[in-house]
C-alpha positions in Angstrom: 11.1 16.2 20.6 11.6 12.4 20.7 10.7 10.5 17.5 7.4 8.6 17.6 8.1 4.9 17.3 4.8 3.7 15.9 4.5 0.6 13.7 3.4 1.5 10.2 2.6 -1.0 7.4 4.4 -0.1 4.1 3.5 -3.1 1.9 1.4 -6.3 1.9 1.9 -9.0 -0.8 1.9 -12.7 -1.6 5.2 -14.5 -1.2 4.8 -18.1 -2.3 7.3 -20.7 -0.8 8.4 -23.6 -3.0 8.4 -26.8 -0.9 11.0 -29.6 -1.2 8.2 -31.8 -2.4 7.6 -29.6 -5.4 4.4 -28.0 -3.9 3.8 -24.4 -3.2 2.8 -22.9 0.2 0.8 -19.7 -0.2 2.2 -17.0 2.2 1.5 -13.4 2.9 4.3 -11.0 3.7 3.8 -7.7 5.5 6.6 -5.1 5.4 6.6 -2.3 8.0 8.6 0.4 9.7 8.8 1.4 13.4 9.3 5.1 13.3 12.3 5.5 11.0 13.7 2.1 11.9 13.3 -0.8 9.5 12.1 -2.1 7.2 10.9 -5.2 9.1 8.8 -8.0 7.8 6.4 -10.7 8.9 5.6 -13.7 6.7 2.8 -16.1 7.5 1.2 -19.0 5.7 -2.0 -17.6 4.0 -4.2 -20.0 6.1 -2.8 -18.6 9.3 -2.9 -14.9 8.3 -5.0 -12.4 10.2 -4.8 -8.7 10.8 -4.8 -9.3 14.6 -1.9 -11.7 14.4 0.2 -9.3 12.3 -0.7 -6.4 14.5 0.4 -8.4 17.6 3.8 -9.3 16.0 4.4 -5.7 14.8 3.6 -4.3 18.3 6.0 -6.8 19.9 8.8 -5.6 17.6 7.9 -2.0 18.1 8.0 -2.4 21.9 11.5 -3.9 21.7 12.6 -0.9 19.6 11.1 1.6 22.0 13.0 -0.1 24.8 16.3 0.1 22.9 15.6 3.8 21.9 14.9 4.7 25.6 18.4 3.5 26.5 20.1 6.2 24.4 
């Protein structure tokens, strides 16, 4: 039976970025797996973070992995 290549979030956490100006940009990082492949991560500025955007990015990566796996 072929493995199911579903995107699954494994961790969500803050990942601040120190700017050259000395400031700090608040960011949120999402780690996830696609089936047994990964981990992969998406990091977005906190002001731009939304579940819909993260899900879209995860599904885009999962689709590419499914395409690669189908070519085996």
